[in-house]
SENUNU-773130 format. One line per 3 residues: number of its first residue (from 1); their letters; for each residue x, y, z of C-alpha. Coordinates in Angstrom, 2 decimals. Layout:
<rs>
NUM	a	X/Y/Z; ...
</rs>
This chain:
<rs>
1	mie	-17.56/32.71/35.10; -21.27/33.49/34.48; -22.06/33.52/38.15
4	lkq	-18.74/35.23/39.16; -19.60/38.07/36.75; -22.93/38.56/38.23
7	iha	-21.34/38.78/41.55; -18.92/41.27/40.31; -21.73/43.35/38.92
10	lii	-23.41/43.49/42.33; -20.17/44.50/44.01; -19.83/47.44/41.43
13	sfg	-23.53/48.21/41.99; -22.99/48.50/45.74; -19.78/50.58/45.36
16	lte	-17.68/47.90/47.06; -14.95/48.05/44.48; -12.65/49.98/46.73
19	des	-12.65/47.04/49.28; -9.30/45.37/48.65; -10.40/41.98/49.75
22	fss	-13.24/41.87/47.30; -11.13/42.95/44.39; -8.19/40.56/45.15
25	ril	-10.42/37.64/45.54; -12.17/38.19/42.15; -8.85/38.97/40.56
28	slt	-7.45/35.70/41.82; -10.53/33.63/40.79; -10.61/34.93/37.29
31	ais	-6.75/34.75/36.86; -5.63/31.33/38.19; -8.73/29.06/38.63
34	dfg	-9.37/26.47/36.01; -12.58/27.98/34.99; -11.35/31.56/34.90
37	did	-10.66/34.06/32.31; -7.25/35.81/32.48; -8.25/38.58/30.02
40	ysy	-11.29/39.45/32.16; -8.99/39.41/35.12; -6.65/41.79/33.43
43	qif	-9.57/44.33/32.67; -10.31/44.21/36.50; -6.64/44.76/37.28
46	rhl	-6.55/47.82/35.01; -9.40/49.41/36.99; -7.38/49.04/40.44
49	inp	-6.38/52.49/41.64; -3.30/51.24/43.56; -2.55/47.64/42.61
52	tif	-0.36/45.76/45.29; 2.48/43.56/44.41; 0.17/40.64/45.15
55	nwn	-2.17/41.83/42.39; 0.68/42.12/39.88; 1.95/38.69/40.74
58	tii	-1.50/37.31/40.32; -1.72/38.68/36.78; 1.75/37.56/35.98
61	rgy	0.94/34.07/37.28; -2.33/33.83/35.34; -0.73/34.69/31.97
64	srs	2.21/32.32/32.69; -0.37/29.39/32.66; -2.48/30.71/29.87
67	knp	-2.30/30.24/26.12; -0.27/33.66/25.85; 2.49/33.11/28.48
70	nrs	4.43/35.99/26.81; 1.97/38.37/28.30; 3.60/37.69/31.65
73	isv	6.76/39.30/30.44; 4.81/42.24/29.11; 3.06/42.83/32.43
76	fne	6.41/42.38/34.26; 8.03/45.15/31.93; 4.96/47.50/32.62
79	msr	5.50/46.83/36.43; 9.21/47.67/36.20; 8.62/50.82/34.13
82	igv	6.37/52.33/36.82; 8.83/51.50/39.55; 6.96/48.55/41.34
85	spd	9.55/46.34/42.95; 9.17/42.51/42.49; 9.19/40.10/45.39
88	hlt	10.46/36.53/45.77; 7.10/35.21/44.25; 7.29/37.32/41.12
91	fpf	10.25/35.39/39.56; 8.97/31.83/39.71; 5.93/32.89/37.65
94	lak	8.18/34.52/35.16; 10.42/31.52/34.96; 7.31/29.36/34.31
97	acs	6.35/31.70/31.37; 9.92/31.33/29.92; 9.57/27.49/30.26
100	rls	6.26/27.58/28.50; 7.83/29.72/25.78; 10.94/27.52/25.59
103	sik	13.05/30.62/25.44; 16.33/30.31/27.08; 17.18/33.92/26.00
106	lgl	14.26/35.32/27.90; 15.33/32.95/30.85; 18.84/34.44/30.99
109	sih	17.37/37.93/30.99; 15.00/37.05/33.96; 18.05/35.27/35.67
112	sfi	20.00/38.57/35.27; 17.19/40.61/36.86; 16.99/38.16/39.74
115	akt	20.68/38.59/40.45; 20.37/42.33/40.53; 17.48/42.33/42.83
118	gfe	18.93/40.08/45.34; 16.68/37.10/45.14; 19.30/34.69/43.61
121	ldk	19.68/32.63/46.79; 15.90/32.17/47.49; 15.32/28.50/47.39
124	fvq	11.94/28.91/45.66; 13.46/31.01/43.04; 16.37/28.75/42.52
127	nsl	14.10/25.68/42.03; 12.19/27.57/39.50; 15.32/28.41/37.56
130	ihm	16.35/24.85/37.47; 13.07/23.99/36.04; 13.19/26.75/33.55
133	yss	16.67/26.03/32.20; 15.81/22.33/32.00; 12.61/22.93/30.05
136	cgg	14.50/25.16/27.69; 17.29/22.78/26.94; 19.79/24.57/29.14
139	iiy	20.79/21.77/31.38; 24.20/23.19/31.90; 22.61/26.33/33.30
142	ark	20.27/24.25/35.46; 23.24/22.40/36.80; 25.11/25.51/37.65
145	vfd	22.13/26.86/39.71; 21.80/23.42/41.42; 25.54/23.33/42.39
148	amp	25.40/26.84/43.71; 22.61/26.03/46.14; 23.73/26.15/49.84
151	yrn	20.72/24.12/50.89; 18.65/21.83/48.57; 15.35/20.39/49.21
154	lvs	13.53/17.49/47.48; 12.13/19.76/44.85; 15.75/20.91/44.00
157	wns	16.86/17.28/43.43; 13.76/16.35/41.47; 13.91/19.37/39.20
160	iid	17.60/18.43/38.17; 16.75/14.72/37.66; 13.78/15.71/35.53
163	gya	15.93/18.14/33.46; 18.64/15.56/32.81; 15.85/13.03/31.85
166	kcg	14.13/15.51/29.49; 17.51/16.17/27.70; 18.25/12.43/27.36
169	dlv	21.31/12.42/29.64; 20.10/9.29/31.66; 23.67/8.75/32.95
172	sar	23.75/12.10/34.86; 20.08/11.55/35.92; 20.88/8.31/37.48
175	nvf	23.99/9.61/39.17; 21.84/12.40/40.74; 19.18/9.92/41.77
178	elm	21.78/7.62/43.46; 23.07/10.64/45.47; 19.77/11.92/46.79
181	per	19.43/11.91/50.49; 15.71/11.00/50.22; 13.37/10.17/47.21
184	dvv	9.67/10.59/46.74; 7.28/9.31/43.98; 8.29/12.13/41.76
187	sws	11.96/11.10/41.91; 11.20/7.63/40.89; 8.67/8.63/38.19
190	sli	10.99/11.15/36.50; 13.81/8.57/36.16; 11.43/5.76/34.93
193	dgy	9.85/8.20/32.37; 13.34/9.33/31.27; 14.26/5.76/30.44
196	vks	10.89/5.26/28.55; 11.36/8.34/26.47; 14.94/7.47/25.67
199	gdh	13.89/3.97/24.43; 15.45/1.92/27.27; 12.18/0.29/28.29
202	rea	13.78/-2.76/30.00; 15.71/-0.45/32.29; 12.55/1.48/33.02
205	lei	10.89/-1.70/34.19; 13.78/-2.67/36.17; 13.81/0.69/38.08
208	fer	10.03/0.17/38.72; 10.76/-3.26/40.33; 13.51/-1.71/42.47
211	mkf	10.79/1.09/43.46; 8.23/-1.52/44.60; 10.87/-2.71/47.13
214	egp	12.65/0.64/48.10; 10.40/3.51/47.26; 6.94/4.77/47.82
217	kan	3.75/3.50/46.26; 3.45/4.37/42.57; 1.02/6.99/41.26
220	evt	-0.82/7.48/38.16; 2.19/9.17/36.29; 4.50/6.28/37.20
223	mvs	2.07/3.63/36.00; 1.44/5.45/32.62; 5.23/5.23/32.01
226	vlc	5.61/1.61/32.98; 2.63/0.64/30.87; 4.14/2.52/27.92
229	aca	7.39/0.60/28.48; 5.38/-2.77/28.56; 3.56/-1.73/25.25
232	hlg	6.79/-1.10/23.33; 8.33/-4.33/24.50; 5.21/-6.39/23.79
235	ale	5.50/-7.62/27.39; 1.98/-8.86/27.96; 2.55/-10.71/31.24
238	kgk	4.48/-7.74/32.64; 1.63/-5.46/31.59; -0.88/-7.69/33.42
241	mmh	1.15/-7.45/36.54; 0.99/-3.73/36.15; -2.66/-3.73/35.80
244	kyv	-2.81/-5.95/38.89; -0.54/-3.54/40.76; -2.97/-0.60/39.88
247	ken	-6.06/-2.67/41.34; -4.21/-3.92/44.48; -2.99/-0.46/45.35
250	glp	-6.29/1.21/44.84; -5.04/3.69/42.25; -7.92/5.50/40.68
253	ltl	-8.59/4.40/37.16; -8.41/7.81/35.56; -8.94/8.32/31.80
256	vlr	-5.20/8.63/31.21; -4.55/5.43/32.99; -7.46/3.64/31.23
259	tsl	-6.09/4.92/27.98; -2.55/3.54/28.67; -4.13/0.16/29.59
262	vdm	-6.06/-0.05/26.40; -2.92/0.87/24.41; -0.70/-1.69/26.35
265	yak	-3.14/-4.57/25.75; -3.64/-3.66/22.06; 0.05/-3.42/21.43
268	cga	0.74/-6.63/23.16; -1.68/-8.52/21.12; -4.37/-8.80/23.68
271	iee	-7.20/-6.98/21.82; -10.00/-8.71/23.91; -8.55/-7.32/27.18
274	alv	-8.20/-3.97/25.53; -11.76/-3.92/24.69; -12.71/-5.02/28.21
277	vfr	-10.92/-1.97/29.67; -12.50/0.18/27.01; -15.90/-0.96/27.85
280	gvs	-15.50/-0.18/31.54; -18.55/1.21/33.17; -16.91/4.38/34.38
283	idr	-15.13/5.29/31.16; -15.62/8.97/30.22; -16.84/8.30/26.66
286	tdv	-16.93/12.08/25.74; -12.93/12.22/25.58; -11.38/11.33/22.30
289	liw	-8.06/9.91/23.60; -9.36/6.49/24.74; -11.33/6.21/21.37
292	nsm	-8.22/6.88/19.59; -6.34/4.11/21.31; -9.12/1.57/20.76
295	igg	-9.68/2.54/17.13; -5.85/2.33/16.56; -5.62/-0.88/18.44
298	lat	-8.28/-2.62/16.31; -6.63/-1.25/13.07; -3.15/-2.67/14.12
301	hgl	-4.86/-6.11/14.60; -6.27/-5.99/11.16; -9.77/-5.64/12.57
304	vke	-10.40/-2.85/10.13; -14.31/-3.17/9.88; -14.56/-3.10/13.69
307	sle	-12.16/-0.13/13.76; -14.24/1.89/11.31; -17.54/0.81/13.08
310	lyk	-16.22/2.07/16.34; -15.41/5.37/14.66; -18.98/5.64/13.48
313	nmr	-20.24/4.96/17.12; -17.95/7.59/18.43; -19.31/10.17/16.14
316	tln	-23.08/9.18/16.05; -23.75/7.52/19.45; -21.28/9.41/21.73
319	rvt	-20.89/12.65/19.65; -17.16/12.81/20.23; -15.42/15.21/17.77
322	pde	-12.30/13.52/16.29; -8.81/15.05/16.40; -5.82/14.76/14.37
325	ity	-4.71/11.47/15.97; -8.13/10.03/15.18; -7.50/10.47/11.53
328	lcl	-4.11/8.92/11.86; -5.76/5.82/13.40; -8.38/5.73/10.65
331	lsa	-5.64/6.17/7.89; -3.72/3.18/9.56; -6.87/1.15/9.42
334	cah	-7.34/1.84/5.73; -3.71/1.04/5.00; -4.11/-2.49/6.58
337	ggl	-7.38/-3.04/4.89; -6.49/-1.66/1.41; -9.27/0.85/1.60
340	vee	-8.12/3.47/-0.77; -11.24/5.50/-1.34; -12.08/5.61/2.39
343	awe	-8.56/6.87/3.05; -9.12/9.68/0.72; -12.27/10.56/2.32
346	ffd	-10.69/10.67/5.67; -7.75/12.65/4.51; -10.00/15.28/2.91
349	sid	-12.09/15.39/6.13; -9.03/16.79/8.14; -9.28/20.12/6.26
352	rhg	-13.17/20.09/6.43; -12.95/19.88/10.11; -10.69/22.95/10.51
355	mtp	-7.53/20.90/11.13; -4.16/21.09/9.22; -2.72/17.76/7.94
358	mle	0.47/16.78/9.83; 3.48/15.15/8.24; 2.22/11.94/9.78
361	hya	-1.09/12.11/7.92; 0.79/12.56/4.50; 3.00/9.54/5.49
364	cmv	-0.10/7.43/6.13; -1.52/8.32/2.85; 1.57/7.33/0.99
367	dvl	1.59/4.10/2.97; -2.14/3.45/2.07; -1.42/3.95/-1.63
370	sra	1.73/1.92/-1.71; 0.37/-1.04/0.08; -2.55/-1.11/-2.32
373	gyl	-0.32/-0.92/-5.38; -1.20/2.60/-6.41; 2.49/3.49/-6.89
376	dea	2.09/6.10/-9.51; -0.49/7.99/-7.44; 1.66/7.65/-4.33
379	fef	4.67/9.09/-6.31; 2.48/11.92/-7.70; 1.05/12.66/-4.14
382	lnk	4.67/12.86/-2.71; 5.71/15.38/-5.41; 2.62/17.55/-4.91
385	mpv	2.66/17.75/-1.09; 3.00/21.16/0.46; 5.98/19.64/2.77
388	ept	9.20/17.99/1.86; 8.96/14.19/1.81; 10.41/12.50/4.96
391	asm	12.34/9.41/5.13; 9.47/7.45/6.54; 7.19/8.60/3.55
394	lga	9.76/7.49/1.03; 10.46/4.28/2.81; 6.84/3.42/2.66
397	lls	6.86/3.96/-1.13; 10.10/2.01/-1.45; 8.56/-0.81/0.27
400	gcr	5.61/-0.80/-2.11; 7.87/-0.67/-5.22; 9.82/-3.82/-4.00
403	nyg	6.59/-5.68/-3.15; 5.05/-4.82/-6.76; 8.24/-4.89/-8.69
406	rld	8.28/-1.25/-9.76; 12.06/-0.76/-10.31; 11.45/2.63/-12.15
409	ige	9.97/4.51/-9.17; 11.89/2.44/-6.57; 15.33/3.46/-8.01
412	ivg	14.39/7.22/-7.88; 12.94/6.81/-4.26; 16.02/4.71/-3.04
415	kkl	18.56/7.15/-4.29; 16.64/10.01/-2.65; 16.64/8.01/0.70
418	iel	20.16/7.60/0.58; 20.71/11.38/-0.03; 18.52/12.00/3.08
421	epd	20.08/9.42/5.30; 23.57/8.48/4.01; 24.51/6.88/7.39
424	hdg	21.38/4.64/7.43; 22.23/1.00/6.52; 18.61/0.26/5.75
427	ryi	18.57/2.72/2.86; 21.40/0.95/0.91; 19.97/-2.39/1.63
430	gls	16.43/-1.28/0.46; 17.82/-0.05/-2.80; 19.84/-3.25/-3.15
433	niy	16.71/-5.34/-2.75; 14.94/-3.23/-5.37; 17.71/-3.93/-7.90
436	svg	17.65/-7.69/-6.87; 13.96/-7.83/-7.48; 14.57/-6.24/-10.99
439	rry	17.23/-8.78/-11.68; 19.91/-6.01/-11.82; 22.40/-7.88/-9.69
442	kea	25.34/-5.75/-10.68; 23.75/-2.69/-9.27; 22.54/-4.52/-6.12
445	rkm	26.11/-5.63/-5.44; 27.39/-2.01/-6.11; 24.87/-0.68/-3.45
448	ree	26.34/-3.18/-0.85; 29.92/-2.23/-1.84; 29.10/1.54/-1.59
451	mek	27.65/1.01/1.84; 30.93/-0.66/2.89; 32.96/1.98/1.18
454	rgv	31.18/4.72/3.14; 31.81/2.83/6.48; 28.13/2.23/7.10
457	kks	27.75/-0.69/9.30; 24.65/-3.07/9.14; 22.87/-2.81/12.60
460	pgc	22.52/-6.31/14.09; 19.00/-7.87/14.20; 17.35/-7.70/17.65
463	ssv	14.36/-9.54/19.09; 12.93/-10.26/22.55; 10.46/-12.68/23.89
466	evd	8.51/-12.94/27.19; 8.64/-16.24/29.09; 6.98/-16.57/32.34
469	gvl	7.00/-12.73/32.87; 10.80/-12.56/32.18; 11.96/-10.74/29.10
472	hkf	14.76/-12.28/27.10; 16.58/-10.20/24.52; 18.44/-11.73/21.56
475	iah	20.95/-9.84/19.29; 22.48/-11.38/16.16; 25.84/-12.98/17.06
478	dkt	25.52/-12.25/20.68; 26.72/-14.95/23.04; 25.93/-13.40/26.46
481	hpq	22.56/-15.16/27.18; 22.84/-17.44/30.17; 21.10/-20.26/28.35
484	lte	23.24/-19.89/25.25; 24.01/-23.60/24.99; 20.24/-24.66/24.93
487	vya	19.20/-21.95/22.64; 21.72/-22.86/19.96; 21.04/-26.50/20.53
490	mln	17.30/-25.92/19.88; 18.23/-23.70/16.78; 20.47/-26.54/15.27
493	eia	17.50/-28.87/15.83; 15.10/-26.63/14.11; 17.51/-26.04/11.22
496	eqm	17.99/-29.74/10.80; 14.28/-30.47/10.73; 13.78/-27.63/8.14
499	rld	16.46/-29.28/6.06; 14.87/-32.76/6.25; 11.51/-31.14/5.45
502	sdl	13.07/-29.37/2.34; 14.77/-32.57/1.18; 11.41/-34.39/1.51
505	qtq	9.54/-31.62/-0.45; 12.37/-31.88/-3.12; 11.90/-35.53/-3.43
508	eqg	8.13/-35.25/-3.64; 8.43/-32.58/-6.34; 10.84/-35.00/-8.22
511	lyd	8.35/-37.91/-8.09; 5.65/-35.44/-9.31; 7.73/-34.25/-12.30
514	iwe	8.39/-37.82/-13.35; 4.62/-38.63/-13.22; 3.88/-35.47/-15.18
517	dg	6.44/-36.57/-17.89; 4.55/-39.81/-18.12
</rs>
């Protein structure tokens, strides 16, 4: 911008501002380039004697991608008032502004204007409407636009799939995906990401395996999604295979992809592999994202000292500014290490660095205090917070009360949790366990009865294990596993061995008691 402003000054000095080509190019550069300044662009625009529709569209487009997308609507209103007619390029930029604002009301108004001006059947406009409605949560409107299209291109199909995926309707997204006449990497990536965000990580990986055989080569977006799925499943072997895929297909190890690899390895228990990726020669060590992943990964593995040391290096050696996520990772490290004083210091630093503590920061502080046995302090902290306590905060305190036998606070917190989430089975069980720890078995039994009375069902236990790169899922009382007979035979053998060991320990304790009695 410094050089561009100097050039602009020369143009003014030489009296060339009347030349439309100069004005349009400077307007475009300042409005829509990554290094531009939309407000400066608007000042140039205001000095144009007779701005063209191209100039108006440039300003609307610039504001639609800025921090103030609502200014796009204001400029359009101004344009309409003075009688300048929009063209087919005006409305996609306005639709983008509505998407950024998540305003379906504004979107409907823009759609009405499109219908009045006769651009409703323009494919470019229709695709932008599908994206706009999807982003604003109006998937029904998006589908109506899609169904009304006489001709659909790949962008149309991808937009509606992405819309269904964003609103969590993976059944409809999958149906549309299967009907597509052709698919590109965006089609596959949208569906995979939809399954990841809905929590169906196994299906996301299965779609990716199908993509390897039927579809195009994956890109960075695809791999970030599948690595996220591996991280949530703890599927280390699958994660390694994904890392190998990245290398073999020559995908650039961008910062986002490296961060996903660090996160995947850390969550899958391979902290050394995470460190290897983190220490890669080409890592952009000025970005806070990858530091957060590594600090958080070390904390999760109980390597609290190393986590805090890495934070010091980030600040002093690399001069990276922490963000809100950094402090979440640091508070998590303090929780694992029982570092109460350090946690308070980090929590207070959030305000000092011009940031506002988020709900997650408060939850972490409650967790730190509860784990360390500072239950009175945790309870007082909850009551003095400027925000209402969430279920996760109360749950952390309830867990601390159970561990330290604090029935007085635990009973209050447990009842509050049931008020907040009356259909959550874990809330009744949590309070029942508190009563059991305090030997108040009558109240414990009453909680279980209350749970049944309200029709709340206990969610079955679920676990998964990865063997030779294959994920096996186990649900309590489920009998659908293909190796069911072998699994139960092994479980019975283990149970028998445990019983024999228990009997042996009982016999040994009996002999010890006889010896003690003389």
